[in-house]
N, C-alpha and C positions, 0 to 999 in steps of 0.2 A: 608809795607817794603816787605812780601813774593812775592805780587804781582810784586813790580819792580824787585825782584830777578830774577823771571821766566820770565817775558819781557825781561830781559836784557839777561838771558840766551839763549831764542829762537833766538833774535836777533843775538846773537853771532853765533849760529850753523848755521843761516839762512845766514850770511854773511861767514861763512866758507863753505858752499855749493857753492858760487858763486853767491848768492843771487837770483838763478834759481833752480827752480824743474823740468827743461827741461832736463837739463844733466842727471840726475840720470835716466830720461825715455831712453835716448838715449844709455846709458851704458846697460840696460838691454837689449833694444834691439840688441846692439851688441852680448851678449851673447846670445839671441835667436838664432842669426842667424849662429854663430860657432855650434851650437849644433842640427845640421839639422840631422833628424833621415831617414836612408835609410832603405825603405820597405826591407824586407826579406820574402822568399815566406815560407808558414807553414812546406813544407817538407823539405826544403833547409836552414837550421841554420846556414851556412855559406857561402859567398858568395866570393868562388874560383874560378878565371877566367880559372885557368890552370886543374880543374878538367875535364872538358870536353874533355880535351885532354889525359888524361891520359888511358892508356891499362889497361885490365882485371890486369894483373899482378902488375900493378903500383897501381891501386887501392885498390887491398888488402895488397900488403907492405904498403903502406900508412896508410889503416886502423890499422892494427895490432902495426906500431910504434906508430900512435896516441893514442891508449889505452894505450901502454908503457909509454908516457908523458903525460898521465891525461887529451889529450885534448878530452873529451869524446864530445865536441860539432861536432868537425871534424871528428871525428870517427862514430858518429851518424848519420851525413850527407852522408856516403859514403853507406848506407844501407837503405833497405827497406824492411828487413825481420819483419814480423808481429808477430810474437811469441814470438819476444823481446819487444813488446810495445813501449811504446811513450819513451822520452826522459827521463824522471823521473826514469821509470823504467829501461831502458838501462845503466843507469850511477848509479843505486843502488848496494848498498853493495852486494846484493843479485845475481846482473849480474854481470857486467864489471868493476863496481866502485873500486872493490877492487885491481886489477892491479895495481901496481905500476911499471912493467919494463916488457918488452919483448924483445926477442931476437928471430931472424928468424934462424931457424938449415938450412931449405931447402927449397926452394919455387918453383913451376915450373908450367907453363900452362898445362892442360891435353885436349887432344881431346875433342872438344863439336860438336854440330851442332845448326841448326835452330837459329843462330845468338846469340846463348847463350856463356857462357865460364865457364870453370870449372878450379880453381885455388888449385892446392896441395900445403898445407904447413904445414910444422913441425917446432912448435913454441914453444918455455918454456916461459911459464908465472910464473910471480913472483905476487902471489895474496895475501895480509895479511889477508885478511879474509877466502878465500875459498881454501887456502894451494897452493903452488907452484907445476908445474908440467909442463911437457912436453905432447904435443896434435898434434897429427897426423890429418888432417881437409881436408874437401872438402869445398871450398867455391863456390858457383854457382852466376854466375851475367847475369844481362840482362841489355841492352841499352834502358836507359829511358832518355827522354826529352835531348837527345845527348850525356848522360855521363854514365858509368857504374857505376850501383849499385849492392852492394851485395843483393841477394834476397833469398839467403838461406845458411846455413853453418850444415854441418853433421860431426860428430866424424868418422874417419877412423880406429884408434887404438889409444888408450891412452899409 
């Protein structure tokens, strides 16, 4: 009796699937087609078509705003500062991860040479871990692979 019940159950399930298992394979292949992975360069976590056209001033402005919006992947992609470490270190609470708001008080491009750029910024940072403060900073940028990247930052005055 049990054997008849299970055989009937299997027949009902098989019929509910349309009697063919090939439909299931077709459906999963459609899902696989929709989830194509786009390769991302190791040092470029975001693929921003406009980042190559940003000026040094726009790059720093975007970086500061992205920190305030907690868009750490985008901010990380705008810099190559070795002392800030990898993405995990960069976005940690000990570094930039505690920032929840930024307000640019003043920002301007300073004279520079040798194809490099210096951007002076006075910024108010709201940081739930390290405390809120206003910093005057110089951001140093270089053009690498066609886009401006922050290569260093120094405090001018706190």
